[in-house]
Residue frames as a rotation matrix with the C-alpha (Angstrom) as fourth column:
UNK 1
-0.886 -0.426 -0.183 25.83
0.394 -0.485 -0.781 -89.71
0.244 -0.764 0.598 -32.43
UNK 2
0.394 0.907 0.147 23.27
0.676 -0.394 0.622 -87.88
0.622 -0.145 -0.769 -30.34
UNK 3
-0.731 -0.671 -0.122 23.96
0.610 -0.563 -0.558 -84.53
0.306 -0.483 0.821 -28.72
UNK 4
0.173 0.780 -0.602 21.98
0.909 -0.362 -0.208 -82.15
-0.379 -0.511 -0.771 -26.52
UNK 5
0.856 0.322 0.404 21.43
0.470 -0.812 -0.348 -78.49
0.216 0.488 -0.846 -27.36
UNK 6
0.752 -0.616 -0.234 24.61
-0.218 -0.568 0.794 -77.50
-0.622 -0.546 -0.562 -25.55
UNK 7
-0.305 -0.897 0.319 26.63
0.047 0.320 0.946 -79.22
-0.951 0.303 -0.055 -28.31
UNK 8
0.723 0.680 0.124 24.73
0.189 -0.022 -0.982 -78.08
-0.665 0.733 -0.144 -31.42
UNK 9
0.576 -0.553 -0.602 27.80
-0.794 -0.555 -0.250 -76.54
-0.196 0.622 -0.758 -33.05
UNK 10
-0.513 -0.762 0.395 29.81
-0.653 0.645 0.397 -79.73
-0.558 -0.055 -0.828 -32.54
UNK 11
-0.031 0.604 0.796 26.91
0.249 0.776 -0.579 -81.81
-0.968 0.180 -0.174 -33.88
UNK 12
0.881 0.376 -0.288 26.67
-0.135 -0.383 -0.914 -79.69
-0.454 0.843 -0.287 -37.01
UNK 13
0.129 -0.910 -0.393 30.42
-0.972 -0.195 0.133 -79.90
-0.198 0.365 -0.910 -37.59
UNK 14
-0.555 -0.284 0.782 30.26
-0.264 0.951 0.158 -83.69
-0.789 -0.118 -0.604 -37.24
UNK 15
0.495 0.785 0.372 27.41
0.245 0.284 -0.927 -83.75
-0.834 0.550 -0.052 -39.76
UNK 16
0.713 -0.280 -0.644 29.55
-0.661 -0.574 -0.483 -81.76
-0.234 0.770 -0.594 -42.19
UNK 17
-0.372 -0.927 0.051 32.24
-0.887 0.371 0.275 -84.41
-0.274 0.057 -0.960 -41.77
UNK 18
-0.428 0.274 -0.861 29.71
-0.598 0.629 0.497 -87.07
0.678 0.728 -0.106 -42.81
UNK 19
-0.975 0.027 -0.220 28.44
0.178 0.689 -0.703 -88.38
0.133 -0.724 -0.676 -39.46
UNK 20
-0.069 0.997 -0.016 24.80
0.313 0.037 0.949 -89.09
0.947 0.061 -0.315 -38.64
UNK 21
-0.937 -0.260 -0.234 24.13
0.311 -0.313 -0.897 -86.81
0.160 -0.913 0.375 -35.66
UNK 22
0.113 0.993 0.037 20.77
0.685 -0.105 0.721 -86.40
0.720 -0.057 -0.692 -33.98
UNK 23
-0.882 -0.345 0.320 20.43
0.061 -0.758 -0.650 -83.10
0.467 -0.554 0.690 -32.09
UNK 24
0.081 0.910 -0.406 17.93
0.750 0.213 0.626 -82.90
0.656 -0.356 -0.666 -29.26
UNK 25
0.527 0.261 0.809 16.93
-0.123 -0.918 0.377 -80.30
0.841 -0.298 -0.452 -26.69
UNK 26
0.619 -0.137 0.773 18.09
-0.779 -0.233 0.582 -81.73
0.100 -0.963 -0.251 -23.36
UNK 27
-0.527 -0.846 0.075 20.69
-0.834 0.499 -0.234 -84.00
0.160 -0.186 -0.969 -21.79
UNK 28
-0.352 0.472 0.808 17.94
-0.406 0.701 -0.586 -86.32
-0.843 -0.535 -0.055 -20.55
UNK 29
0.739 0.643 -0.202 16.45
-0.423 0.209 -0.882 -86.61
-0.524 0.737 0.426 -24.04
UNK 30
0.218 -0.763 -0.609 19.92
-0.909 0.068 -0.411 -87.21
0.355 0.643 -0.679 -25.51
UNK 31
-0.676 -0.481 0.558 20.54
-0.688 0.683 -0.244 -90.05
-0.264 -0.549 -0.793 -23.05
UNK 32
0.093 0.810 0.578 17.17
-0.274 0.579 -0.768 -91.64
-0.957 -0.087 0.276 -23.87
UNK 33
0.799 0.168 -0.577 17.76
-0.586 0.003 -0.810 -91.40
-0.134 0.986 0.101 -27.62
UNK 34
-0.191 -0.956 -0.223 21.28
-0.954 0.235 -0.188 -92.83
0.232 0.177 -0.957 -27.26
UNK 35
-0.633 -0.016 0.774 19.92
-0.444 0.826 -0.347 -95.84
-0.633 -0.564 -0.530 -25.42
UNK 36
0.320 0.899 0.298 16.88
-0.163 0.362 -0.918 -96.40
-0.933 0.246 0.263 -27.65
UNK 37
0.941 0.075 -0.331 18.68
-0.327 -0.064 -0.943 -95.87
-0.091 0.995 -0.036 -30.97
UNK 38
0.636 -0.754 0.166 22.09
0.653 0.640 0.406 -97.32
-0.412 -0.150 0.899 -30.00
UNK 39
0.679 -0.389 0.622 23.85
0.238 -0.685 -0.688 -94.01
0.695 0.615 -0.373 -30.69
UNK 40
-0.313 -0.846 -0.431 27.05
0.870 -0.073 -0.488 -92.61
0.382 -0.528 0.759 -29.17
UNK 41
0.762 0.608 -0.223 26.09
0.637 -0.642 0.427 -90.00
0.116 -0.468 -0.876 -26.57
UNK 42
-0.369 -0.823 0.431 28.00
0.620 -0.564 -0.546 -86.71
0.692 0.065 0.719 -26.55
UNK 43
0.753 0.563 -0.341 27.81
0.624 -0.444 0.643 -84.58
0.211 -0.697 -0.685 -23.41
UNK 44
0.353 -0.630 0.692 29.64
-0.368 -0.773 -0.517 -81.58
0.860 -0.073 -0.505 -22.06
UNK 45
-0.497 -0.575 -0.649 32.04
0.447 0.471 -0.760 -82.47
0.743 -0.668 0.023 -19.25
UNK 46
-0.991 0.105 0.087 30.25
-0.125 -0.445 -0.887 -82.05
-0.055 -0.890 0.454 -15.95
UNK 47
-0.223 0.959 -0.176 26.80
-0.791 -0.073 0.607 -82.93
0.570 0.275 0.775 -17.30
UNK 48
-0.772 0.016 0.636 24.94
-0.494 0.615 -0.615 -85.14
-0.401 -0.789 -0.467 -14.89
UNK 49
0.180 0.818 -0.546 22.94
-0.925 0.329 0.188 -88.06
0.334 0.471 0.817 -16.20
UNK 50
0.054 -0.103 0.993 22.37
-0.655 0.747 0.112 -91.48
-0.753 -0.657 -0.027 -14.72
UNK 51
0.456 0.151 0.877 23.39
0.231 0.931 -0.281 -94.56
-0.859 0.331 0.390 -16.66
UNK 52
0.988 -0.095 -0.121 25.56
-0.147 -0.352 -0.924 -92.77
0.045 0.931 -0.362 -19.21
UNK 53
0.484 -0.855 0.185 28.88
-0.049 0.184 0.982 -94.41
-0.874 -0.484 0.047 -18.47
UNK 54
-0.021 -0.494 0.869 29.58
0.872 0.416 0.257 -94.74
-0.488 0.763 0.423 -22.20
UNK 55
0.922 0.386 0.038 29.01
0.362 -0.820 -0.444 -91.07
-0.140 0.423 -0.895 -22.95
UNK 56
-0.094 -0.919 0.382 31.83
0.906 -0.238 -0.350 -89.08
0.413 0.313 0.855 -24.51
UNK 57
0.599 0.257 -0.758 32.37
0.664 -0.688 0.291 -86.17
-0.447 -0.678 -0.583 -22.10
UNK 58
0.248 -0.436 0.865 33.41
0.783 -0.435 -0.444 -83.30
0.570 0.788 0.233 -24.36
UNK 59
-0.459 -0.498 -0.735 35.46
0.851 -0.485 -0.203 -80.50
-0.255 -0.719 0.647 -22.75
UNK 60
0.746 0.619 -0.247 34.11
0.560 -0.783 -0.271 -76.98
-0.361 0.064 -0.930 -22.42
UNK 61
-0.307 -0.899 -0.311 36.48
0.300 -0.401 0.865 -75.45
-0.903 0.173 0.394 -24.94
UNK 62
-0.384 0.125 -0.915 36.58
-0.751 -0.618 0.231 -74.14
-0.537 0.776 0.331 -28.51
UNK 63
0.700 0.709 -0.093 34.67
-0.597 0.508 -0.622 -75.94
-0.393 0.490 0.778 -31.23
UNK 64
0.373 -0.642 -0.670 37.91
-0.650 0.335 -0.683 -77.07
0.662 0.690 -0.292 -32.87
UNK 65
-0.664 -0.636 0.393 39.20
-0.712 0.378 -0.592 -78.51
0.228 -0.673 -0.703 -29.57
UNK 66
-0.013 0.751 0.660 35.86
-0.693 0.469 -0.547 -80.25
-0.721 -0.465 0.515 -28.93
UNK 67
0.793 0.308 -0.526 35.93
-0.608 0.452 -0.652 -81.78
0.036 0.837 0.546 -32.39
UNK 68
-0.040 -0.904 -0.426 39.53
-0.649 0.347 -0.677 -82.96
0.759 0.250 -0.601 -32.07
UNK 69
-0.607 -0.125 0.785 38.85
-0.763 0.367 -0.532 -84.39
-0.221 -0.922 -0.318 -28.60
UNK 70
0.382 0.867 0.321 35.78
-0.678 0.499 -0.540 -86.29
-0.629 -0.011 0.778 -29.83
UNK 71
0.723 -0.146 -0.676 37.58
-0.554 0.461 -0.693 -87.78
0.413 0.875 0.252 -32.83
UNK 72
-0.339 -0.938 -0.067 40.66
-0.641 0.283 -0.713 -88.72
0.688 -0.199 -0.698 -30.78
UNK 73
-0.456 0.202 0.867 38.72
-0.823 0.275 -0.497 -90.06
-0.339 -0.940 0.041 -27.78
UNK 74
0.508 0.767 0.392 36.56
-0.492 0.632 -0.599 -92.30
-0.707 0.111 0.699 -29.97
UNK 75
-0.363 -0.783 0.505 39.40
0.042 0.528 0.848 -93.29
-0.931 0.329 -0.159 -32.30
UNK 76
0.646 0.703 0.298 37.67
0.388 0.034 -0.921 -91.94
-0.657 0.711 -0.250 -35.40
UNK 77
-0.643 -0.765 0.040 39.53
0.364 -0.260 0.894 -91.47
-0.673 0.590 0.446 -38.65
UNK 78
0.105 0.705 -0.701 37.91
-0.397 -0.617 -0.680 -89.10
-0.912 0.350 0.215 -41.12
UNK 79
-0.203 -0.049 0.978 36.93
0.781 0.594 0.192 -90.31
-0.591 0.803 -0.083 -44.57
UNK 80
-0.776 -0.165 -0.609 37.36
-0.109 -0.916 0.387 -87.46
-0.621 0.366 0.693 -47.08
UNK 81
-0.879 0.471 0.067 34.75
0.213 0.264 0.941 -89.09
0.426 0.842 -0.332 -49.33
UNK 82
-0.121 0.886 -0.449 32.09
0.963 0.213 0.162 -88.49
0.239 -0.413 -0.879 -46.65
UNK 83
-0.660 -0.176 -0.730 32.88
0.470 -0.855 -0.219 -84.84
-0.586 -0.488 0.647 -46.00
UNK 84
-0.689 0.500 -0.524 29.99
-0.599 -0.801 0.024 -82.57
-0.408 0.330 0.851 -46.94
UNK 85
-0.868 0.380 -0.321 27.80
0.047 0.705 0.708 -85.62
0.495 0.599 -0.629 -47.58
UNK 86
-0.186 0.825 -0.533 25.21
0.979 0.204 -0.027 -84.56
0.087 -0.526 -0.846 -44.99
UNK 87
0.172 0.334 0.927 23.28
0.198 -0.933 0.300 -81.36
0.965 0.131 -0.227 -44.50
UNK 88
-0.812 -0.557 -0.177 24.64
0.304 -0.144 -0.942 -79.66
0.499 -0.818 0.286 -41.37
UNK 89
-0.653 0.624 0.429 21.21
-0.724 -0.681 -0.113 -78.17
0.222 -0.384 0.896 -40.67
UNK 90
0.312 0.942 0.119 18.82
-0.949 0.303 0.092 -81.13
0.051 -0.142 0.989 -41.09
UNK 91
-0.203 -0.543 0.815 21.18
-0.588 0.733 0.342 -84.17
-0.783 -0.409 -0.468 -41.20
UNK 92
0.834 0.550 0.041 19.86
-0.282 0.490 -0.825 -85.36
-0.473 0.677 0.563 -44.58
UNK 93
-0.256 -0.945 0.206 22.25
-0.218 0.264 0.940 -87.47
-0.942 0.196 -0.274 -46.60
UNK 94
-0.279 0.257 0.925 20.16
0.882 0.449 0.141 -87.74
-0.379 0.856 -0.352 -49.74
UNK 95
0.568 0.419 -0.709 20.35
0.098 -0.889 -0.447 -84.47
-0.817 0.185 -0.546 -51.59
UNK 96
0.292 -0.455 0.841 21.64
0.956 0.140 -0.256 -83.12
-0.002 0.880 0.476 -54.86
UNK 97
-0.578 -0.537 -0.614 23.62
0.464 -0.836 0.294 -80.04
-0.671 -0.115 0.732 -55.71
UNK 98
0.581 0.814 -0.025 21.51
0.510 -0.387 -0.768 -77.34
-0.635 0.434 -0.640 -57.30
UNK 99
-0.086 -0.553 0.829 22.59
0.962 -0.262 -0.075 -75.50
0.259 0.791 0.555 -60.41
UNK 100
-0.875 -0.302 -0.379 23.29
0.391 -0.901 -0.185 -71.78
-0.286 -0.310 0.907 -60.26
UNK 101
-0.753 0.637 0.165 20.16
-0.196 -0.456 0.868 -71.15
0.628 0.621 0.469 -62.31
UNK 102
-0.036 0.784 -0.619 17.98
0.562 0.528 0.636 -73.00
0.826 -0.325 -0.460 -59.83
UNK 103
0.184 0.053 -0.981 19.10
0.976 -0.127 0.176 -70.91
-0.116 -0.990 -0.075 -56.87
UNK 104
-0.626 -0.546 0.557 19.88
0.652 -0.758 -0.010 -67.57
0.428 0.357 0.831 -58.51
UNK 105
0.129 0.754 0.645 16.69
0.064 -0.655 0.753 -65.97
0.990 -0.056 -0.133 -57.14
UNK 106
0.870 0.170 -0.464 17.88
0.432 0.192 0.881 -66.84
0.239 -0.967 0.093 -53.59
UNK 107
0.070 -0.972 -0.224 21.37
0.990 0.040 0.133 -65.34
-0.120 -0.232 0.965 -53.99
UNK 108
0.486 -0.069 -0.871 22.68
0.117 -0.983 0.143 -61.83
-0.866 -0.172 -0.469 -53.57
UNK 109
0.996 -0.045 -0.082 23.84
-0.090 -0.231 -0.969 -60.26
0.025 0.972 -0.234 -56.84
UNK 110
0.309 -0.950 0.048 27.46
-0.950 -0.311 -0.041 -60.04
0.054 -0.033 -0.998 -55.64
UNK 111
-0.026 -0.265 0.964 27.48
-0.396 0.888 0.234 -63.78
-0.918 -0.375 -0.128 -54.93
UNK 112
0.773 0.361 0.522 26.30
0.325 0.482 -0.814 -64.57
-0.545 0.798 0.255 -58.44
UNK 113
0.873 -0.467 -0.140 28.90
-0.430 -0.602 -0.673 -62.21
0.230 0.648 -0.726 -59.88
UNK 114
0.131 -0.885 0.446 31.74
-0.940 0.031 0.338 -63.66
-0.313 -0.464 -0.829 -57.80
UNK 115
-0.281 -0.234 0.931 31.05
-0.254 0.953 0.163 -67.30
-0.925 -0.191 -0.328 -58.59
UNK 116
0.813 0.583 -0.003 29.95
-0.123 0.166 -0.978 -67.01
-0.570 0.796 0.207 -62.22
């Protein structure tokens, strides 16, 4: 997938579900990336871009409704094994889980206490 800045939350949610999503600043940049990298273009309904007849026009609604629309419209079935396999922030899919000791200096004391 590729999505413009107007769909960042949807893009991050798709990443969490295991999808490779490239987030870019503008609709024009999203359309160019979709064409150059053979990615599915996601746009908000009403976005105007030439040559994007294959774009998935996502409704202006809640994040949950946008996600459900996208999955239904594109006929996507979720694979539980892929959930949480990508970083929602940077899209990386090659990472490891850190131990509590490795990240303890980054955590609030109440978090350490709760999950210890």
